[in-house]
N, CA and C of each residue as an Amber inpcrd file, in Angstrom:
protein
   597
  18.2470000 112.5340000  -3.4270000  18.3800000 111.4940000  -1.8120000
  17.3530000 110.4580000  -1.2380000  17.4800000 109.2990000  -1.3190000
  16.6260000 108.9370000  -0.5230000  17.0100000 109.0440000   1.3070000
  15.9960000 110.1220000   2.1130000  16.1060000 110.4290000   3.2750000
  15.3110000 108.8220000   4.7010000  16.0360000 109.1890000   5.3170000
  15.7300000 108.0490000   6.0010000  14.1000000 108.5810000   7.1490000
  12.7790000 107.7360000   6.6430000  12.0100000 107.7380000   7.3030000
  11.2600000 108.8500000   6.5320000  11.6550000 109.3010000   5.5260000
  10.7690000 110.3240000   3.8590000  10.3160000 109.2990000   3.3230000
   9.0350000 109.1760000   3.1190000   8.1950000 108.6190000   2.1110000
   8.6840000 109.3180000   0.2780000   9.3260000 110.6380000   0.2750000
   9.5660000 111.0750000  -1.3940000  10.8670000 111.5680000  -0.9490000
  11.6980000 111.1640000  -2.0560000  13.0920000 112.0970000  -2.0430000
  13.0960000 113.1000000  -1.9340000  14.3650000 113.5230000  -1.6000000
  14.4870000 115.2640000  -1.1740000  15.7500000 115.4190000  -1.9800000
  15.8720000 116.8700000  -2.4900000  17.1780000 117.2310000  -3.7210000
  18.2220000 117.7380000  -2.7250000  19.1270000 117.4380000  -2.8080000
  20.1170000 118.3660000  -2.0670000  20.6760000 119.0470000  -3.0090000
  21.1820000 120.3970000  -2.8400000  22.0370000 121.4000000  -3.5260000
  23.1810000 120.7300000  -3.4150000  24.0040000 121.0550000  -4.9950000
  25.2320000 121.0470000  -5.1640000  26.5200000 122.4700000  -5.9630000
  27.4900000 122.5560000  -5.1860000  27.9000000 123.7400000  -6.2360000
  29.5410000 122.9330000  -6.3300000  29.7720000 124.1830000  -7.7140000
  31.2100000 123.3430000  -8.2730000  32.3430000 124.1540000  -7.2640000
  32.3230000 125.0570000  -7.4240000  33.1120000 125.8170000  -6.6070000
  32.7550000 127.4730000  -5.9870000  33.7710000 127.1630000  -4.6390000
  33.0920000 128.5680000  -3.3880000  34.3000000 129.0500000  -2.5550000
  34.4610000 130.3810000  -2.1320000  35.3010000 130.7980000  -1.7090000
  33.9990000 131.6930000  -0.5350000  35.3130000 132.3720000   0.6600000
  35.0420000 133.1460000   1.9690000  35.1890000 134.4520000   1.1940000
  35.4620000 135.1170000   0.6550000  35.1300000 136.4480000  -0.2800000
  33.6640000 137.1180000   0.4380000  34.0510000 137.9880000   1.1940000
  33.2400000 139.0170000   1.8510000  32.0910000 138.5630000   3.1950000
  33.0110000 137.0640000   3.4380000  32.4970000 136.5710000   4.4080000
  32.5210000 137.5830000   5.8790000  31.6080000 137.1680000   6.9470000
  31.6950000 137.6060000   8.5350000  31.9480000 135.8940000   9.3970000
  33.1030000 136.4280000   9.9450000  32.9700000 135.3010000  11.6360000
  32.7750000 135.5750000  12.2490000  31.7190000 135.4480000  13.4340000
  31.5950000 135.0740000  14.7950000  32.0410000 133.8440000  15.8630000
  32.4740000 135.6160000  16.9850000  33.3430000 134.4640000  18.2180000
  32.8110000 133.4880000  18.1090000  31.2100000 133.3310000  18.1190000
  30.8180000 131.7150000  18.8730000  30.7820000 130.8530000  17.9350000
  32.0870000 131.2200000  16.4740000  32.2100000 129.7130000  15.0090000
  31.1570000 130.2290000  14.0150000  30.6070000 130.6110000  14.5660000
  29.6610000 130.2850000  12.7480000  30.2950000 131.6700000  11.5730000
  30.2160000 130.8470000  10.3080000  30.2990000 131.4220000   9.6720000
  29.4890000 132.2060000   8.2030000  29.5210000 133.2870000   7.9600000
  27.9250000 133.6710000   6.8760000  28.4350000 134.5140000   5.3140000
  28.8920000 133.3720000   4.6640000  29.4810000 133.3550000   3.2470000
  29.2520000 133.1090000   2.4710000  28.5320000 134.5850000   1.7660000
  27.2910000 134.1230000   0.4170000  28.0890000 133.4120000  -0.5520000
  29.4310000 133.0170000  -0.7580000  30.0920000 132.2990000  -1.3390000
  29.9830000 131.3670000  -1.5670000  29.9900000 130.7490000  -0.2120000
  30.3290000 129.2040000  -0.0690000  28.9540000 129.0860000   1.1890000
  28.0920000 128.1290000   1.0290000  26.8850000 127.7810000   1.3460000
  27.1440000 127.0560000   2.8290000  26.5080000 127.2000000   3.5300000
  26.2960000 126.2200000   4.5030000  26.1200000 124.8360000   4.5470000
  26.1730000 124.2620000   4.3700000  25.4390000 122.9570000   4.1770000
  25.7510000 121.9460000   5.6540000  24.6040000 122.1880000   5.8850000
  23.4180000 120.9100000   7.2660000  24.4380000 119.8540000   7.9030000
  24.0800000 119.5010000   8.7080000  24.6280000 118.3560000   8.8470000
  23.2840000 117.3620000   8.7230000  22.3050000 117.8140000  10.3710000
  21.2050000 117.8600000  10.2820000  20.4280000 118.4510000   9.6100000
  19.2040000 117.8070000   8.2400000  17.7760000 118.4530000   7.1410000
  16.5990000 117.6740000   7.4530000  16.2150000 118.9160000   6.8680000
  14.5070000 118.3760000   7.1150000  13.7550000 118.0760000   6.0560000
  13.0920000 117.4710000   5.8860000  11.7070000 117.1330000   4.6640000
  11.1050000 118.2110000   5.0000000  10.6490000 119.5460000   3.9850000
  10.0360000 119.9940000   3.6490000   8.4400000 119.6020000   3.5780000
   8.2520000 118.6430000   2.7120000   6.4140000 118.5640000   2.6950000
   6.0140000 117.5510000   3.8180000   7.5110000 116.7670000   4.2420000
   6.7560000 115.5300000   5.6880000   7.3400000 115.7530000   7.2350000
   8.2270000 116.6370000   6.7900000   8.7510000 117.8550000   8.3020000
   9.3440000 116.5210000   9.4490000  10.0780000 115.6450000   8.1930000
  11.1900000 114.3770000   8.6330000  12.7710000 115.3420000   9.7580000
  12.6050000 115.0180000  10.3000000  13.9930000 115.4480000  10.7330000
  15.3540000 114.1970000  10.1420000  16.3590000 113.9330000   9.6990000
  17.2200000 112.9620000   8.7530000  18.5010000 113.9680000   8.7940000
  19.6050000 112.5710000   8.7730000  20.8620000 113.1880000   9.3140000
  21.7100000 113.3480000   7.6510000  22.2020000 114.5530000   6.9360000
  22.5810000 113.9380000   5.5160000  23.6460000 112.3540000   5.3940000
  24.6560000 112.8130000   6.2960000  25.6670000 111.2320000   6.0010000
  24.2300000 109.9940000   5.7720000  23.7980000 110.2540000   6.0960000
  22.5050000 108.7380000   6.0330000  21.3800000 108.5440000   5.0850000
  21.8460000 109.7060000   4.3520000  20.9860000 109.6890000   2.8400000
  21.7060000 108.2500000   2.3670000  20.8560000 107.8730000   0.9170000
  21.0760000 107.5870000  -0.2830000  20.9850000 108.8150000  -1.6460000
  21.8370000 107.8980000  -2.2180000  21.8730000 109.2660000  -3.5660000
  21.5250000 108.2930000  -4.2960000  20.1380000 108.7620000  -4.7070000
  19.4680000 107.5650000  -5.9900000  19.8530000 108.7590000  -7.1110000
  20.0590000 109.4580000  -7.2320000  20.1350000 109.4540000  -8.8680000
  20.6790000 111.7270000  -8.6130000  21.5960000 111.7840000  -9.5770000
  22.0200000 113.3920000 -10.0080000  20.7370000 114.2380000 -11.0470000
  20.4630000 115.6770000 -10.8310000  20.1240000 116.2480000 -12.1510000
  20.9690000 117.1700000 -12.5170000  21.0950000 117.5630000 -13.1700000
  21.8800000 118.5110000 -14.1260000  21.0810000 119.7320000 -14.7020000
  21.5010000 120.4030000 -14.0330000  21.5400000 121.8320000 -13.6280000
  21.0150000 121.8720000 -15.4020000  22.2450000 121.9860000 -16.3090000
  21.6340000 122.5730000 -17.3910000  20.3740000 121.1690000 -18.6990000
  20.6630000 120.3770000 -18.0560000  19.6890000 119.0940000 -19.0150000
  18.2150000 119.6590000 -19.1420000  17.6500000 119.4330000 -20.4930000
  16.1390000 120.0860000 -20.7740000  15.1260000 119.3360000 -20.2650000
  15.5840000 118.1410000 -19.8310000  14.5900000 118.3260000 -18.4130000
  15.5120000 116.5560000 -17.9710000  14.8270000 116.5680000 -16.6470000
  14.8540000 115.4240000 -15.8360000  14.7640000 114.1800000 -16.3700000
  15.7500000 113.0190000 -15.8060000  15.8840000 111.4720000 -16.7970000
  14.4190000 111.0330000 -16.3460000  14.1780000 111.3150000 -14.5580000
  13.4790000 110.9670000 -14.4460000  12.2980000 112.1000000 -13.6520000
  10.8780000 112.3870000 -14.5770000   9.8130000 112.9400000 -14.7050000
   9.5010000 113.5390000 -12.8420000   9.0140000 111.9620000 -11.8230000
   8.9480000 112.0520000 -10.7990000   9.9750000 112.9860000  -9.7210000
  10.7700000 113.5800000 -10.0690000  11.9800000 114.1880000 -10.0980000
  11.4450000 115.3460000  -9.9390000  10.5630000 115.9780000 -11.1090000
  10.1430000 117.6160000 -11.2680000   9.5150000 118.3370000 -10.2280000
   9.3770000 117.8110000  -9.5970000   8.5040000 118.4480000  -8.3510000
   9.1760000 118.3770000  -6.9030000  10.4410000 117.8540000  -6.7490000
  11.1550000 117.7090000  -5.8280000  11.5600000 118.5930000  -5.0550000
  11.2590000 118.4190000  -3.1290000  12.1310000 120.1510000  -3.1270000
  12.4470000 119.6400000  -2.0330000  13.8530000 120.8690000  -1.7740000
  15.0010000 120.5690000  -1.8540000  14.9160000 120.6700000  -0.0290000
  16.1780000 120.0780000   0.4080000  16.2580000 119.4290000   2.1160000
  16.3130000 120.9850000   2.5860000  15.6900000 121.1790000   3.6500000
  15.9230000 122.4000000   4.5300000  16.8680000 121.9280000   6.0140000
  17.2220000 123.4720000   5.9910000  18.1870000 123.3710000   7.7290000
  16.8260000 123.7960000   8.5900000  16.8570000 122.2180000   9.5210000
  15.5260000 122.8600000  10.6560000  16.0800000 124.4030000  11.4660000
  14.7620000 124.5090000  11.7840000  13.7390000 125.4990000  12.4760000
  14.8680000 125.7530000  13.5520000  14.4990000 126.6140000  14.4090000
  14.5680000 126.5710000  15.7280000  13.7430000 125.5920000  16.4760000
  12.7910000 125.8370000  15.6800000  11.9120000 124.6200000  17.1750000
  12.2630000 123.0390000  16.7550000  12.1850000 122.5130000  15.5560000
  12.9290000 121.2920000  15.1330000  13.9630000 121.2220000  15.9060000
  15.1000000 122.4450000  16.5540000  16.7650000 121.4920000  16.9150000
  16.3860000 121.7460000  17.9830000  15.4380000 122.3160000  18.6150000
  14.8100000 121.8500000  20.6330000  14.0700000 120.4280000  20.2040000
  13.1370000 120.3850000  19.4740000  12.4020000 119.1150000  19.5580000
  13.7900000 117.5570000  19.0300000  14.7250000 118.0750000  18.8590000
  15.5240000 116.8570000  18.2670000  16.4290000 116.4060000  19.6810000
  16.6130000 117.4170000  20.4130000  16.6190000 117.4010000  21.3210000
  16.7710000 115.9610000  22.4170000  14.9840000 116.0770000  22.0050000
  14.4270000 114.2450000  23.1440000  14.0630000 113.9160000  22.2720000
  14.2640000 113.7080000  21.0190000  12.8630000 112.8080000  19.7400000
  13.6930000 111.7030000  19.9220000  14.9210000 111.9810000  20.2380000
  15.6980000 110.1780000  19.8800000  17.3300000 110.6410000  18.2850000
  17.0350000 112.1010000  17.7800000  17.7880000 111.8490000  16.5170000
  19.1790000 112.1870000  17.6240000  19.4360000 112.2000000  18.2880000
  21.0350000 112.5130000  18.9790000  21.9670000 111.4430000  19.3390000
  21.9390000 110.1690000  18.5520000  22.1330000 109.4230000  19.4590000
  23.3630000 109.2120000  20.0560000  23.9910000 109.8570000  19.1650000
  26.1600000 110.0810000  20.2260000  26.3240000 111.0410000  20.3050000
  26.9710000 111.6000000  21.2140000  27.8550000 112.8180000  21.6000000
  27.8330000 114.0720000  20.4340000  29.0670000 113.1730000  19.3210000
  28.9510000 114.2430000  18.2370000  27.8940000 114.8980000  17.9540000
  26.8440000 114.2560000  17.6850000  25.3390000 114.9430000  17.2830000
  24.4210000 115.6520000  18.0730000  24.2260000 115.6040000  19.3220000
  24.3970000 115.3810000  20.2480000  24.7270000 117.6900000  20.3140000
  26.0670000 117.0500000  20.6360000  26.6420000 118.6040000  20.4140000
  26.7890000 119.2930000  18.8720000  26.6940000 118.4950000  18.2450000
  25.9030000 119.6870000  16.4510000  24.9010000 120.5840000  16.8640000
  24.1680000 119.5650000  17.3130000  22.6030000 120.3420000  17.7830000
  22.6100000 121.4160000  18.6730000  23.2520000 121.4670000  19.5580000
  23.1470000 122.2020000  20.6760000  24.0290000 123.4530000  19.9170000
  24.9940000 123.5840000  19.1750000  25.8770000 124.0520000  18.7460000
  24.8250000 125.1110000  17.3660000  24.2840000 124.0910000  16.7280000
  22.8190000 125.0310000  15.8030000  21.9970000 126.1100000  16.3930000
  21.8400000 125.6540000  18.2520000  20.8830000 126.2550000  18.4610000
  21.1550000 127.5140000  19.4790000  22.5820000 127.2510000  19.5260000
  23.3180000 128.5170000  19.6630000  23.1620000 129.1440000  18.8880000
  23.6560000 128.6360000  17.6000000  23.5680000 130.4720000  17.2970000
  23.1200000 130.6980000  15.6800000  21.1050000 130.3120000  16.5600000
  20.3950000 130.1030000  16.6300000  20.0580000 131.6100000  17.4270000
  20.2780000 131.4330000  18.1150000  19.4290000 131.9820000  19.8600000
  20.8240000 133.4010000  18.8450000  21.8060000 133.0800000  19.0880000
  22.5440000 134.3190000  18.4090000  22.1790000 134.8130000  17.7170000
  21.4800000 134.7840000  16.2100000  21.5230000 135.3790000  15.2510000
  19.9730000 136.0920000  15.5150000  19.6090000 136.3360000  16.6850000
  18.8720000 137.0770000  16.9060000  19.7090000 138.4600000  18.0410000
  19.9570000 138.4030000  18.2990000  21.9540000 138.7870000  19.0130000
  22.6380000 139.7950000  17.6880000  23.1000000 138.8840000  16.5270000
  23.1710000 139.1060000  15.3390000  22.8740000 140.2850000  14.7920000
  21.6380000 140.2550000  14.9060000  20.2410000 140.8500000  14.0110000
  19.7150000 142.0980000  15.1140000  20.1910000 141.8290000  15.8100000
  19.7720000 143.4220000  16.8880000  18.3930000 142.7610000  17.1950000
  17.8410000 142.2090000  17.4250000  16.3220000 142.1700000  17.3230000
  15.9160000 142.1040000  19.3280000  16.9860000 141.5270000  19.9400000
  17.5100000 141.1640000  21.1800000  18.6970000 142.0300000  21.7530000
  18.5460000 141.8360000  22.9630000  20.6900000 141.8970000  23.9360000
  20.9670000 141.0950000  24.8730000  20.5310000 140.2830000  25.1050000
  20.7380000 139.3420000  25.2770000  19.6170000 137.8920000  25.8990000
  20.2840000 136.8280000  25.4140000  19.6150000 135.4850000  25.4970000
  18.7860000 134.9260000  25.6760000  17.6290000 134.3120000  25.5800000
  16.0280000 134.2990000  26.4770000  17.2340000 132.7990000  26.9790000
  16.4780000 132.3560000  28.4200000  16.3520000 131.6440000  29.6570000
  16.7810000 129.9460000  28.7020000  16.2310000 129.7740000  27.8640000
  16.0150000 128.4020000  26.7350000  17.4620000 128.4120000  26.0570000
  17.8040000 129.5410000  25.9920000  19.0400000 129.5090000  24.9630000
  19.9840000 129.5230000  25.8730000  20.7130000 129.7450000  27.0620000
  21.3030000 130.1120000  28.2340000  21.5050000 128.2520000  28.9880000
  20.4180000 127.8960000  28.4830000  20.5110000 126.5400000  29.4780000
  20.5940000 126.2000000  28.7100000  20.8440000 125.7220000  27.2560000
  21.8370000 125.2780000  25.8100000  22.4430000 124.9130000  26.4560000
  22.9950000 126.5630000  26.3430000  24.8380000 126.7610000  26.4120000
  25.1450000 125.3600000  27.7160000  24.5340000 125.8430000  28.2660000
  24.8470000 125.9200000  29.7540000  24.6910000 123.9390000  29.8890000
  24.0070000 123.5530000  29.0140000  24.2640000 121.9120000  28.9610000
  25.4280000 122.0800000  27.1650000  25.7520000 122.2300000  26.6770000
  26.6000000 122.2810000  25.5370000  27.9760000 122.3800000  26.1190000
  28.3610000 123.0900000  27.5090000  30.1990000 123.2810000  27.6810000
  30.7800000 122.0120000  28.1340000  29.8220000 121.6760000  28.9480000
  30.5890000 120.0290000  29.1920000  30.8890000 118.9320000  27.7690000
  29.8940000 119.0770000  27.1290000  30.4540000 118.4900000  25.4070000
  31.1970000 119.2320000  24.8880000  31.9900000 119.8530000  25.2520000
  33.3310000 120.3630000  24.2910000  34.6150000 120.6400000  25.3040000
  35.1990000 119.6570000  24.3790000  36.8810000 118.4800000  25.0250000
  37.4710000 120.1170000  25.4850000  38.4910000 120.1860000  26.6720000
  39.6970000 120.7340000  26.6710000  40.6120000 120.1810000  25.9960000
  40.3600000 118.9260000  25.6990000  41.7060000 118.6030000  25.0200000
  41.9340000 118.6010000  23.4290000  40.8980000 118.9170000  23.0340000
  40.8230000 119.4370000  21.3820000  40.8910000 120.8030000  21.0930000
  41.4180000 121.8200000  20.2820000  41.3660000 123.2320000  21.1510000
  40.4390000 123.6940000  19.5380000  39.9200000 123.0960000  18.9560000
  39.3210000 123.8110000  18.3700000  37.5370000 123.9440000  19.3180000
  37.5100000 122.7090000  19.9270000  36.3530000 122.8010000  20.8830000
  36.7360000 123.5840000  22.1630000  38.5540000 123.9620000  22.5450000
  38.6080000 124.5550000  23.9510000  38.4240000 125.9950000  23.8320000
  38.4590000 126.5460000  22.2550000  38.7580000 127.6110000  21.6890000
  36.3580000 128.0050000  22.3370000  35.5700000 126.8960000  21.3860000
  34.3800000 126.9230000  21.5420000  34.1000000 127.4080000  23.1620000
  34.4230000 126.4450000  23.6940000  34.1650000 126.4550000  25.3150000
  34.3920000 127.9350000  26.0830000  36.1590000 128.6790000  26.0500000
  35.9560000 129.5370000  26.3920000  34.5460000 130.9010000  25.7370000
  34.1980000 130.5410000  24.5980000  33.7210000 131.4850000  24.4130000
  32.5990000 131.0310000  24.8330000  31.6950000 129.8600000  24.9520000
  30.9260000 129.5210000  26.0300000  30.4000000 130.0540000  26.6400000
  31.3020000 129.4980000  27.8980000  31.7050000 130.6520000  29.0250000
  31.8360000 132.0840000  29.2590000  32.3770000 132.4660000  28.5790000
  32.4870000 133.5320000  28.1960000  30.6570000 134.3460000  28.1140000
  29.8460000 134.1100000  26.7370000  28.4710000 134.4910000  26.9190000
  27.3070000 133.9140000  27.9680000  27.5290000 132.9430000  29.2210000
  27.1820000 132.3340000  29.9630000  27.3390000 133.4900000  30.7400000
  28.4530000 134.4710000  31.4490000  28.5230000 135.3250000  32.0310000
  30.0100000 134.6000000  33.1000000  30.7650000 133.5400000  32.6070000
  31.4650000 133.0860000  33.4700000  33.4080000 133.6190000  32.6880000
  33.4550000 134.3700000  33.0530000  34.4030000 135.5760000  32.4280000
  36.1630000 134.9940000  32.8110000  35.6390000 134.6120000  34.2350000
  36.9020000 133.7920000  34.6100000  37.3430000 132.7650000  34.0440000
  36.6130000 131.9340000  34.2330000  36.6380000 129.9120000  33.4830000
  36.7020000 130.4730000  32.2210000  35.9640000 131.5650000  31.3650000
  36.9110000 131.9450000  29.3130000  37.9860000 132.4110000  29.7320000
  38.6200000 132.9470000  30.6700000  39.8390000 134.0430000  30.5240000
  40.7700000 132.2440000  30.9100000  40.5090000 131.4010000  31.8580000
  41.5010000 130.7350000  32.1780000  41.3350000 129.6320000  30.6040000
  40.2360000 129.3750000  30.4820000  41.1130000 128.5000000  29.4010000
  42.0690000 129.2720000  27.9410000  41.4830000 130.7930000  28.0350000
  42.8300000 131.3980000  27.2690000  43.6550000 131.3390000  27.0360000
  43.9400000 131.3570000  28.5370000  45.5120000 131.4030000  28.4080000
  46.5770000 130.1680000  28.2480000  45.4070000 128.8770000  27.9970000
  46.3710000 128.0940000  27.0830000  46.3210000 127.7960000  25.9090000
  48.1260000 126.8440000  25.5550000  48.3000000 127.0190000  24.3060000
  47.5640000 126.8590000  22.9810000  47.3970000 127.8020000  21.9450000
  46.6070000 127.8110000  20.8180000  47.9120000 127.9910000  19.6840000
  46.7670000 127.0730000  18.3450000  48.2890000 127.4220000  17.2720000
  47.9800000 128.8510000  16.9590000  48.9740000 128.8650000  15.9290000
  49.4350000 130.4310000  15.3610000  47.7060000 131.0980000  14.7670000
  46.6750000 130.1310000  13.8770000  46.0840000 130.5460000  13.2990000
  44.7430000 131.0640000  14.2280000  44.5780000 130.4740000  15.5500000
  43.2250000 130.5130000  16.4000000  44.0160000 132.3720000  16.7860000
  45.1620000 132.5560000  17.3830000  45.2850000 133.9840000  17.9270000
  44.1440000 134.9510000  17.6900000  43.8030000 135.2450000  16.4470000
  43.0830000 135.9930000  15.9010000  41.4350000 136.2440000  17.0160000
  41.0170000 134.9120000  16.8970000  39.7350000 134.3200000  17.8440000
  40.6530000 134.3800000  19.0410000  41.4950000 134.1460000  19.8530000
  41.6480000 134.0530000  21.0090000  42.1620000 135.3820000  21.5280000
  42.5300000 136.4440000  21.4100000  42.7900000 138.1120000  20.9720000
  40.8760000 138.5790000  21.0290000  40.2150000 138.1950000  20.4350000
  39.0640000 138.5440000  20.5970000  38.5180000 138.7330000  21.8930000
  38.4340000 136.8440000  21.5980000  37.5540000 136.7030000  22.6280000
  38.1710000 137.4990000  24.1120000  39.4070000 136.5990000  24.0820000
  40.0840000 137.4730000  25.6280000  39.7400000 139.1410000  25.7180000
  39.7830000 139.7490000  24.1900000  39.2030000 141.1890000  24.8750000
  37.6310000 141.2220000  25.6460000  36.9590000 140.5510000  24.9930000
  35.3700000 141.0770000  25.2190000  35.1060000 140.7150000  26.5540000
  35.9630000 139.1990000  27.0870000  36.1100000 138.2710000  28.6090000
  36.2090000 139.6900000  29.2880000  37.5140000 139.7470000  29.6330000
  37.8640000 140.7320000  30.3280000  37.2580000 142.4360000  30.3540000
  36.1240000 142.5040000  29.5780000  35.4300000 143.3610000  29.5930000
  34.1160000 143.6620000  29.7190000  34.0930000 142.3350000  30.4520000
  32.7460000 141.3660000  30.9300000  31.5140000 142.2570000  29.7630000
  32.0610000 141.4810000  28.6540000  30.5750000 141.4780000  27.9220000
  30.6420000 140.0190000  27.2960000  29.3820000 139.8760000  27.8520000
  28.9130000 138.2010000  27.4100000  28.2140000 137.9620000  26.0560000
  27.4930000 139.3240000  24.7530000  26.9900000 139.0080000  23.2820000
  28.4280000 138.5340000  22.5610000  27.9190000 137.4000000  21.3130000
  28.3530000 137.2080000  20.6220000  29.0150000 138.9480000  19.4090000
  29.9400000 138.3540000  19.1620000  30.9140000 139.9650000  18.5070000
  31.2760000 139.0540000  16.5550000  31.5140000 140.0480000  15.4510000
  32.3300000 140.3200000  14.6030000  33.8800000 139.2520000  15.1120000
  34.5110000 138.5370000  14.6190000  35.5100000 138.5980000  14.7240000
  37.0680000 139.3980000  13.8060000
């Protein structure tokens, strides 16, 4: 892929098929699925450190996994584009790359997941202030008219210890396939538990 702002091309991986067997689902919307890798929208060039949106890249070729050699020898040493780290996501909030509300919402959700990863891995027992601030700024970006964003907002409010507001949102109508998550988040909000949990 030719990525915006990068001098060197980067590689994207692809899979023939995937599934969610053995996956873990979390109340913040994160899915950890060994057989279905995440495909981040915002990516980073490992050699140049440039952040770019994957759908703004231009495909310039494909590398056959089973081929004896690449059709273009210049691709032999190309590195795979990476998901940004926590510092990159914080930087992306101020470097102008989030030029739409959708992109800003995406970055803040990914930062939320990064903060909660430390809770998931039992490294901390409460979110640091910078992640609390991120959640505070994420909440207004989530529409209560959209059922998926409404559920996510209820979870954000719960993790901000705004339990009554979270429970109010959970009282609204959700489709049948949302009910398990709604019940789980309501259970946690009722018990005044602000930490991310498995569904």
